N, C-alpha and C positions, 0 to 999 in steps of 0.2 A: 316393788321393783321400780326402778328409775329407767326411763326410756328416752333416749336423746334422739331428736329428729334433725337431720342435716339434709335439706333438699338441694343445696348447691355445694357438695363437698369439693375438695381439691387435694391434688397430690403437691404437697408442699416440698420444693426444692430449694435448698440453701448452697449456694457457691461462696467459698472464701477465697478472696484475692489478696494480694499485697496492697494494691492501690487501684481504685476504679478510676480509669481515664476514659472520658468521653471520646467515642469513636476510636478508641484503641482496641487492640487484641490482648486478651487476658489469659494467663495460664492459671487455671483453678488449683489451688492448694489442696482443699478438702471439698467433699460434696456430701450432703446429707438429704435424705428423703423421709418423709413421715405423712401419714394421713392428715389432711387439714380441713379446715372448715369449722366454724364455731361450735357447732354441734359434737363434732368429733373431738374437739378439744375438751368440751365438757365430759364426754365419755372417758377420755384418757385420765382426766384428774379423778374422776370418781373410782375407776379401776386402780388408780395408784393408792387411793385411800382404802381399798379393799371392799368398796360397795358393789352389790350386783347391779349391773347395768346392761342394757340392750341398745345398741347404736342402730338406727334405721335411717332410711331416705332413699335417695336414687344414685345409681352408679351406672356407668356404661363404658364400653370399649375397653382398650388396653390399659388405660390409666385406671378405669374403675376396677378391673381385675387386680392391679397392683395394690391398690387401696385395700381391697379385701384380703389380699395375702398379708400385707403388713399389719392389718387388724387381727387376723389370725395368729400371726407370729407374736403379737402383743398379748394374746389370750383375752380379747375383748369380743364378746359376743355380737354378731352383726346379722340383721335381718334386712337386706337392702333389695328394693325392686329394681330389676334391670331396665335400662333404657337403650335406645338405639344410638343416641348421641354420645359422643366422647366427653367423659368427665374432664373438667378443667384442670389445669396446673398452675400454680403460683410459684415464681421464681424470686428469691431474694439473693442479691449479690452483696456480700458483706466484706468491708475492708476494715482497716484500723480505725477508721473515723466514724462510719455510720453504715446504714444499710439502704439499699435501692431496690424497690419491688416492682415486679412486672406481673400483673394479675390477668390471665386470660379470661375471656367471658365464658359464662356457663353454657351448657349444651341446650338445644331446643327440646322441650319435652312436650310430647304430643298429649292430646286429650285423653286417649285410652290409657296411656302410660300413667297419666296423673289419676285417672280413676282406679287403675290397678293398685297404685300406692295407697290410695285412700281406703280401698277394700282391705289391703294387707294390714294397715295401720289399725283399722276397727277390729280386725281379729287378734291383733297383737296385745291390746291393752285390756286391763282387768280392773275391777274396783279396788281402790287403794293405790293404784300405781301413781306416780308423778311423771308427766311428760314435759320434757324441755323442747321448745321450739326456737331454734337459733339461726340467725344468719339471713343472708339474701335469698331471694327467689330466683330460680333460673328462668330464662325465657320460655313462654308457654304456660306457666303456671299463673292463674289469675291473682290479681292483687289481694283478694280475699282468701287466698289459699290456707294461710295459718288460721283465719277465722273459721274456715270449714272444719279444720282438724280440731280446734278448740271445742267446737260443738260437738263433734263425734266423741271426744274424750269426755266431756261432761255427761253425756248420754251414758257412757260406760261407767261412770262413777270415778273417774281418773281426775287428778289435779293437773293444772298446766302452768308452766313458767314461760313466758313470752320474752325473747331477747332479739329484737330486730329493728328496723328502722323505716322511715318514709311511709308510703302508703300501706305497705304490709302491716307496719305497726299500728297505723290508725284503723285499719280494718279489723285487726286482731283484738285491739282493745274494745271495740264494740261488741265483740263476740262474749266478752266477760271472762277472761283469763283470771285464775286465782292469783297470779302474780305477774307483773310486768317489770322488766329491768331495763329502762332506757338510761343513757348517760345524759349529761346535761345538754349536749348539743342535740341529741335525738328528741329530748323533751322540749327544747325551744322551737323545733319544727312543728309541733303539734298545736292545734288550735285550743283556746281555752276550753276545758270541760272534756277534752277527748279521753283523759284518763279515767273518767268516772266509771266506765265500764269495768274496769279491773278491780277485784277484791282488794288487792294491795299493789302498791307501786313502790319500788325500791329503786332510787336514782343514784348512780355512782358518779362521784366527783373526782375520779382519779385519785391522787394521793391524799385528797381531803377526806376519804372515806365514803359513808353512805348516808343517805336520808331516806327514811321510809315513812309512808303513809299507810297505815295498816288498820284493820278492825279494831285494834286496841290502842289506836292513837298514833301520833307522829313520834319518829324516833331519830336520833342523830347518832351515828356511830363512827368514831374517829380512831385511826391506828396511833399507836404510841410514839412512832417515829416514821419519817418518810425514807423509803429505800429506793436506791437507784438500781437500774438495770433494764430489763426487757419487758415493758408494759403490755405487750401485744396479747397475751393470754390471761391477764388479770380479770377482765370482765367475764370470761368463760369459767375461770376458777370460782368467781363470785356466784355464777349461776349454779355450778355443781354444789356449793354449799347451800344455797337457798333450797334447791331441789331436795336435797337430803334433809334439811330442816322441816320442809313441808311434809314430806313423808313421815317423819318421826313426831310431828306435831310439837316441835321444840318452841318454847316461848320466844317471843320476838327479840327481847335483849340478848339472850344467848345465841339465837339464830344469826343476828346481825353481827355479833362479835365474831362468830366463826366464819362468817362471809368476808368480813374485813381482814382477818388474819390470813385466810387462805388466799385471798386476793394479793396480799403483799407478799406472800410466800412465793406466789407465781411470778412476781416481778423479778426476783433474784434468781430464778430458774432460768437456764440458757435458752429454752425454746417454749413456745406456747403449748399448752396441753400437759404441763407438768408443774410441780411445785416443790420447794425445798421444805421438806417435812420438818426439819430441825427449827427453821425459822418460823414455821406454823405453830409449832408447839410452844416457842419462846413468846410469841406475840399474842397468841390466843387469850391468856389471862390478863393481858395488859391493855386490851382494846377498851376504850371509854364509850359507854353506851348511855345516853341520857334522853330524857323527854325533850321533844323540840317544840 
């Protein structure tokens, strides 16, 4: 089983307008809503691929109830811990030229709520599971929150994939995840040697592909072509592929080729949390993987 953790989820709202005018009044042409947050994007991609997945994390208020409902409508299994605070929303206003985003802050999480989630997480995982830990931490959760969950997973015999940034990434790496997936900017923020705690590190270079430092050596995986589109969910699709590969013990060259192809297929999809499966099937055998 793959379990995705999203501690700071959001209800993603997308408004489409003819033209975004600063300080103007706009008539919205279309509006879409979907469960958001990096971990929920990972869960949605895995579900699209037909993989068994359970989404867990923290949800609160009317917004949290709406996210639960949308996950149920999509058929994604959810095991979230309730909190008193209101789950955040993110708003993207899209016109013919670009998109403008407005991200609400996450809700305050109390000590007892965090402890309740940790207990639920401990009961949820089992030997052989793979756990993805994605995204930011909401206020109230300590900077070593992911590190705590990594240690719980290790005690249970589950593997972990860490995809976060800043202090949460630094503390998480020190706890020894099985795989960390920073991008180049997140890696640059770390001190030399910070990544040594992770069993493997896969660095995403956007359209340039992936560089991996693994127990079997260093690898470079490059897509056969660069695709244009929406790169927002590409990293989450990459995490989905990496988690599946860890679960199946896929050899690194094949695992990385799969991750590159699925990431590229997410770029040409209209929203985060999905991928174009025809593009994925076409690119998968054409990805170049070589020793670095």
